[in-house]
Each structure stands twice: as structure tokens, then as C-alpha cells.
C-alpha positions as CSV (number, residue, x, y, z in Angstrom):
1,M,-130.1,10.3,-66.8
2,A,-129.6,7.0,-64.9
3,A,-132.4,4.6,-64.4
4,P,-133.8,4.5,-60.9
5,D,-132.7,1.6,-58.6
6,V,-134.9,-1.3,-57.7
7,W,-134.1,-3.0,-54.5
8,V,-135.3,-6.4,-53.1
9,A,-135.6,-7.0,-49.4
10,K,-135.4,-10.3,-47.5
11,D,-138.5,-11.5,-45.8
12,D,-137.1,-10.4,-42.4
13,A,-135.7,-7.2,-43.9
14,S,-132.2,-8.1,-42.6
15,D,-130.7,-7.6,-46.1
16,I,-131.6,-5.5,-49.1
17,I,-130.2,-6.3,-52.5
18,R,-130.0,-4.1,-55.6
19,A,-132.0,-5.8,-58.3
20,T,-129.3,-5.2,-60.9
21,A,-127.0,-7.4,-58.8
22,I,-129.3,-10.4,-59.2
23,A,-128.1,-12.9,-61.8
24,A,-130.6,-15.7,-61.1
25,V,-133.8,-16.4,-59.0
26,G,-134.9,-19.9,-57.9
27,R,-137.5,-21.7,-55.8
28,D,-136.6,-24.9,-54.1
29,Y,-138.9,-27.8,-53.2
30,S,-139.4,-26.4,-49.7
31,G,-140.7,-23.1,-51.2
32,N,-137.6,-21.0,-50.3
33,I,-136.8,-18.3,-52.8
34,T,-133.1,-17.8,-53.4
35,V,-131.3,-15.2,-55.5
36,R,-127.8,-15.7,-56.9
37,L,-125.8,-12.5,-57.1
38,S,-123.7,-11.6,-60.1
39,G,-120.0,-11.1,-59.6
40,G,-117.0,-13.3,-59.0
41,E,-118.3,-15.3,-56.1
42,H,-121.9,-15.8,-57.3
43,T,-123.2,-15.6,-53.7
44,A,-126.6,-17.1,-53.0
45,V,-129.0,-15.3,-50.7
46,T,-132.3,-16.8,-49.4
47,I,-134.8,-13.9,-49.6
48,V,-137.8,-16.0,-48.5
49,A,-137.4,-18.8,-46.0
50,A,-140.7,-20.8,-46.2
51,D,-141.7,-22.0,-42.8
52,G,-143.5,-25.1,-43.9
53,H,-146.9,-23.7,-42.9
54,A,-147.5,-21.6,-45.9
55,D,-145.4,-22.5,-48.9
56,T,-144.7,-19.8,-51.5
57,P,-146.7,-20.1,-54.8
58,A,-145.0,-22.3,-57.4
59,D,-144.3,-19.2,-59.6
60,F,-143.3,-16.9,-56.8
61,H,-139.8,-16.5,-58.1
62,L,-141.2,-15.6,-61.6
63,Q,-143.5,-13.1,-60.0
64,L,-140.4,-11.3,-58.5
65,L,-138.8,-11.1,-62.0
66,R,-141.9,-9.6,-63.5
67,I,-142.1,-7.0,-60.8
68,I,-138.5,-6.1,-61.1
69,N,-138.9,-5.7,-64.9
70,R,-142.0,-3.5,-64.4
71,L,-140.4,-1.3,-61.8
72,S,-137.3,-0.8,-63.9
73,D,-139.4,1.5,-66.1
74,T,-140.6,3.8,-63.2
75,A,-139.4,7.3,-62.5
76,E,-138.4,6.7,-58.9
77,S,-136.4,4.1,-56.9
78,A,-138.5,1.3,-55.4
79,I,-138.3,-1.6,-53.0
80,V,-139.9,-5.0,-53.3
81,R,-140.7,-7.0,-50.2
82,P,-142.0,-10.5,-49.7
83,R,-144.9,-10.6,-47.2
84,Q,-146.8,-13.5,-45.8
85,D,-150.5,-12.8,-45.0
86,T,-152.2,-15.4,-42.8
87,S,-155.2,-15.6,-45.1
88,L,-153.8,-14.8,-48.5
89,G,-150.3,-16.5,-48.3
90,W,-147.1,-15.1,-49.7
91,M,-147.2,-11.9,-51.9
92,W,-144.8,-9.3,-53.2
93,H,-145.3,-5.7,-52.0
94,T,-143.8,-2.8,-53.7
95,G,-143.3,0.8,-52.6
96,P,-141.0,3.8,-52.9
97,L,-137.6,3.5,-51.4
């Protein structure tokens, strides 16, 4: 039986990436979270574009890796979405696909 897929959405939901295609995750000095995709071209996709008003937490990229790891053991496909709450800041939200 194949493991269920975990997907990661961009903050504006314009793109959704299969977690197994992610080779690296990083956070730049502006708070943007970027994933580098595996494969020949190693395309980079910014999944959270910090607007300067509410920076992402310093470990936000590590939080994403922990969530992907945890969801890879679930019985159903899931999606991870970054959300910005005006009072709580940036958070990762998960749910069924």
C-alpha cells in the first residue's frame, strides 16, 4: 500500500506542491519561506512571501519540516497551508486534501 500524499500550498494558494518533491526548505532575512524542488532544474518556489508587517517566526521553515514528517505517517492525504493571523502571526494549518 502506498503512503498517502502530503501537499504544501503557497500562502496565496496559487500553487500546491507535493511534499516528496521538496529537496530543501529555507527562510531568508526578510522572512520569506522558499522550497527548492528536487529534480534536474532544482526550481525554487516561495511559499510564504512575508509582507514586512508580520515576519515569519525564525523557525517557521523547520516547523514545516516537522509537520510534513508527522503527516507522512497518517492514513489519509493531507495539505499544509501557511496562514497569517492578525493577532497570532504566521502559523501552519493542516487538513485533509
